[in-house]
C-alpha positions in Angstrom: -85.0 3.4 13.7 -81.5 5.1 14.2 -81.0 6.8 17.9 -80.4 10.4 18.2 -77.4 12.0 19.1 -76.3 12.4 22.7 -76.4 15.6 24.2 -72.9 15.8 24.5 -72.9 14.4 21.0 -75.1 16.8 19.9 -72.5 19.6 21.4 -69.0 18.5 20.3 -71.0 18.5 17.0 -72.4 21.9 17.3 -69.1 22.9 18.7 -67.5 22.3 15.0 -69.6 24.0 12.8 -68.7 26.9 15.3 -66.1 29.6 13.5 -63.0 28.9 15.9 -62.2 31.3 18.6 -59.8 34.2 16.8 -56.8 33.8 18.6 -56.9 29.9 16.9 -58.1 31.3 13.1 -55.6 30.8 10.5 -54.8 34.3 8.8 -55.5 33.0 5.0 -52.8 33.7 3.2 -54.6 36.1 -0.1 -51.6 37.0 -1.6 -53.7 40.9 -2.2 -51.0 43.5 -3.1 -50.2 45.1 -0.2 -50.1 42.0 2.5 -47.5 41.2 4.3 -46.1 37.6 4.2 -42.7 35.6 5.2 -40.6 33.9 2.3 -38.3 30.9 4.5 -35.0 32.9 4.6 -35.4 36.0 3.1 -38.3 37.8 5.3 -40.5 39.4 5.5 -42.1 41.1 2.3 -45.2 43.1 1.2 -46.9 42.4 -2.2 -45.8 44.7 -4.8 -48.2 43.7 -7.6 -50.1 40.8 -9.3 -50.4 40.2 -12.9 -52.8 37.9 -14.2 -51.8 35.1 -16.6 -52.3 34.3 -20.2 -51.0 33.1 -23.2 -49.5 30.0 -21.0 -48.2 31.7 -18.4 -49.1 31.8 -15.3 -50.3 34.2 -12.5 -47.6 36.1 -10.6 -47.1 37.9 -8.1 -44.2 40.5 -7.5 -42.8 40.8 -3.4 -40.8 43.5 -1.9 -38.2 42.6 1.1 -36.8 45.8 2.9 -33.6 45.1 1.0 -34.1 46.1 -1.6 -35.1 42.6 -3.2 -37.3 41.8 -5.3 -39.1 38.6 -6.7 -41.4 37.5 -8.8 -43.3 34.3 -8.3 -45.9 32.1 -9.7 -49.0 32.2 -7.4 -49.2 28.9 -7.2 -45.2 28.7 -5.9 -46.1 31.4 -4.0 -48.9 30.1 -2.3 -46.4 26.5 -1.1 -43.1 29.4 -0.7 -45.3 32.0 1.4 -46.6 32.2 4.7 -48.8 34.7 6.7 -46.4 37.0 9.3 -46.6 35.1 13.1 -49.4 35.8 15.4 -49.3 36.0 19.4 -49.4 32.3 19.8 -46.9 31.8 17.6 -44.9 34.3 20.0 -45.3 32.2 22.8 -43.9 29.1 20.8 -41.4 31.4 20.2 -41.1 32.3 23.7 -40.4 28.6 25.2 -38.6 27.9 22.9 -36.3 30.2 23.6 -36.2 29.5 27.6 -35.9 26.2 27.5 -33.3 24.5 29.0 -30.7 22.8 26.3 -28.9 19.3 25.6 -26.1 18.5 25.1 -25.3 17.7 21.4 -24.7 14.2 20.3 -24.4 14.0 16.9 -21.8 15.5 14.8 -21.1 19.0 14.1 -21.6 18.6 10.2 -25.0 17.1 10.8 -25.4 19.7 13.3 -24.6 22.2 11.0 -27.2 20.4 8.5 -29.9 20.9 10.9 -29.4 24.6 11.4 -29.4 25.1 7.8 -32.6 23.8 6.8 -34.0 24.9 10.1 -32.8 28.8 8.6 -34.3 28.0 5.2 -37.6 26.9 6.6 -38.3 30.4 8.2 -40.1 29.0 11.0 -40.1 31.2 13.9 -40.1 28.3 16.3 -37.1 26.6 14.3 -35.5 30.3 14.1 -35.6 31.0 17.8 -34.2 27.3 17.9 -31.0 28.7 16.5 -30.8 31.3 18.2 -31.0 30.0 21.7 -28.3 27.9 20.8 -26.3 29.9 18.9 -26.7 32.7 22.1 -25.3 30.0 24.3 -22.3 29.1 22.3 -21.6 32.5 22.4 -22.4 33.0 26.2 -20.0 29.8 26.4 -16.9 30.6 25.1 -16.8 34.2 25.8 -16.5 32.9 29.2 -14.0 30.5 28.4 -11.9 33.3 26.8 -12.2 31.2 23.2 -12.6 32.7 20.0 -15.9 33.1 18.6 -18.4 30.4 17.1 -17.1 29.0 13.8 -17.6 31.1 10.8 -20.2 29.1 9.5 -21.9 29.1 12.5 -22.2 32.3 13.0 -23.4 33.0 9.6 -26.8 30.8 10.0 -26.9 32.3 14.0 -26.9 35.9 12.5 -28.9 35.3 10.0 -32.2 33.6 12.3 -31.3 36.1 14.3 -31.6 38.9 11.8 -35.0 37.3 10.8 -36.6 36.2 14.4 -36.3 40.1 14.7 -38.3 41.3 12.6 -41.0 39.4 12.6 -41.1 39.8 15.9 -41.2 43.3 16.0 -43.8 43.3 12.9 -46.1 41.1 15.2 -45.3 43.4 18.5 -45.6 46.7 16.2 -41.8 47.4 18.2 -38.5 48.5 16.8 -36.0 46.2 15.7 -33.9 46.7 19.0 -36.9 46.0 21.2 -37.6 43.0 19.8 -33.9 41.6 19.5 -33.8 42.9 23.5 -37.2 40.9 23.9 -35.0 37.9 22.3 -31.9 38.0 24.2 -34.0 38.5 27.9 -36.1 35.3 26.4 -33.1 33.7 26.9 -31.6 34.9 29.8 -34.9 33.8 31.7 -34.1 30.4 30.7 -35.2 27.1 33.1 -38.0 24.8 33.1 -40.9 25.8 31.0 -45.0 25.4 31.6 
């Protein structure tokens, strides 16, 4: 006869059957009309319509963004390209990233620029926070030295990342864009060891 589970094993098995606490649940991406989604470098959008497929055509979803941009994607592609907006747990990661100490870059500019472009294109909140933190610090260093501004290509990426991150923080926190941007600047100003 095979021995039964120990009390500790039974407790662990029971805990695996319970749903995770609300703060640990990942919000499923349902793509229903009215759902708010994040589309990497386009930012926050809303599902405007969903069209069934037919005669060899895939089911599609239409998205609209604050900028007026409208995008139609096959649902299969949308499920890969879209994500739910960040939650409070994600914003805690953003906060830690914005406050993190900077390391001195040793890579050539072209490699750093490519990595920054990849982070902005991926559109993940914590990666955007890295770009924003580094851009804010670079602007502050140049201003203190009386130098000109960041290189145009770097500045464009930094501004785009800041715009995307600000919008996501505003949505998650239910605040306006100016308050969200001020929160970002405040977090970077509190740079130091994080726990």
